N, C-alpha and C positions, 0 to 999 in steps of 0.2 A: 521202642520203635526208633529207628535211625532217622536223621534229619532228611536224607534223600527219600526215604519211604514215606515220611509225612508229606513231603512235597508232591510225590506221586499220588498219594491218597487225595490231597487237596485238588490236584489237577483233575482227577476223575470225578470228584464231587462237583467241581465247576462245570465239567463237560456234561454231567447229568442235568445241571440246572439249564444249560443251553439246550440240551436235547428235550427237556420237559417243555420248553417254550418255543421250539422250532416252528411249530404251527399253532400259536396260542389260542386261536378261536375256532379251530376245526374240530368238531365233535360228532360222534355218532352215538345216539341213544344216551347222551349226557356224559359219555366217556371221551376225554380228549385224545386226539391222535398225537403221539409223541415219538421221539427217537430214544427213549430211555432204555428200552430193551437192548437196543444196539450198543449203547455205551456200557450197560451192565455186563454184557457178554465180553466186550473188549476189556473192561476192567479186570474181570477174572482171568481172561486169556493172556493179558499182558503183565499184570501184576502178580498173578498167582491167586490161589484160593484165599489165603489169609488177608493179604493186602487188598485184594479186590473187594472182599466182604467189608473190610474196614472203610474203604473209600465210599461204599454205598451207605454204610452206617453213618459216616460223617455227613453225607448228603441229607439223609433222613433227619439227623439232629439239627443241622443248620436250618432246615425247613421248619422243624418244630419250634426252634428258638425264635422264629418270626420272620426270617428272611423269605422273600417271595420267590422261592426256587422251585416250588411244585408247579405242576401244569396249570396253565392259565394265570401265572404269576401269583399263586396263592402260597400261604405259609402260616405258621402259628400253630399252637396246640389244638385249635378247633379242627385242624386238618385230620386229626385222629378219628373224627366222627364222619368224615367223608366216605361215601360208599366206595370210592376208588382208592382209598388209602392202602388197602391190602396189596395193590400192585406196587406201591412204593416200598412196602415191607418186603415184598417178594424179590426186589432187586438185590438185596443183601444175599439172599440164598441163591439167586441166579448167578451172581458173580462168584460166589463160593463154589457152586457146582461146576460152572464152566472152567474155572481155574483148576479144580480138582481133577476133572477129566483130562485136561491137557498136561497136568503134572504127571499123570499116569503113563503118558507116552505121546509123542508128537505125530503118530500115524494118522492118516486121513480119517480112519474110522472113529478115532477119538474126537475129532472135530464134529463129526455127525452126532455122536453121543452127547457132546457138550451142547450142541444146538437143540436137540430133542429134549434133553433134560431141562435146559433153560426155559424152553417154551412151556413144558409141562408144569414146572414149578411156578412160573409166572401166572399161568391160567388157573391152576389149582388154588393158590393162595389168594390171588386177586378176585376171582369169581366167587369163591366161598365167602370172602370178606364182604363183597358187594351184596351177596344174598343175605348174609347176617345183618348187615346195616339196614337194608330195606325191610327186613323182617322185624327187627327189634327197635331201631331208633330213628331211622329216616322214613320219610313218607313214601311208601311204595305206590307205584302206579296200580291202577285197578287191574286185577287178574294176574298180578305178579306171582310167580312161583319159581322153584328151583330150575325147572326146565326153561322158563322164560329168561332167567339170568344167563344160562348157558347159550340160549339161542341168540341173545344180544351179543355175546362174545364171538359167535360164529361170523359176524360181520367183520370183525377185526382179524380173524385168523389168516386170511390171505396176505394182508399187510404185514402181520407179525412173522409169517413164514418168510416173506421177502426180506424183512429186516434181519432175520436170523441168517439167511443165506448170504446176504451182503456182509454181515459181520464175520461169517466163517470164510468168505472169500478173501477178505482183507486181513484177517487175523494171522494166517501163516506168513504173509508178506511182511507185516509189521514185526512179528516175532523174529523173522530172519534178519531184518534190519537191526533190531535191538540186540540180537545175538552178536553181530559183528561190532557193535559199539561198546561192548563190555570191556572193562579194564583187563590188561594182561595179568597173568598170575603173579602173586607176590614175589616168587623166586625170580621171575624175569625182571621185575622192577628193581630188585636189589642188585642183580648182576649188571644191569645197564647203568648204574650210578657210579 
């Protein structure tokens, strides 16, 4: 990995920490409201599938090492046992999927695919982890079932759809700006010296 790639990965890991705690004490059903999905999609869309996934993995390992970067300023290896830790894991795959969709082409339909796939991955991994946690090692509320886990997530769906739409509106503009800031080809640099 090149130095500039490491810097970009570190930047998006830091943005995830900010997004995780943008509203630190606002929760619905024990699940905090964050902007992490927004930054995960941006990481994949701007850095590409490989670097986007690495940046989210860096965020995950920084949190597991003990830095309070997860939602509600939590961190450390005990976070693995949290019912919401599946969402943190999902951000690696969200960034990879969003980046992969946009690497396939910059058409508007690819942005829609990136958003839908990101939302699907986030909900599938996160909700299934939450169900497993409440079933096996966390204290489940009375009457908890797989259907209850998914019904809890229905409360977040409108917000997450809005976050995905926002990221997909901003992403093409950011990609266009970054495209113009790229260095000229090596042949141009040599001839201008």
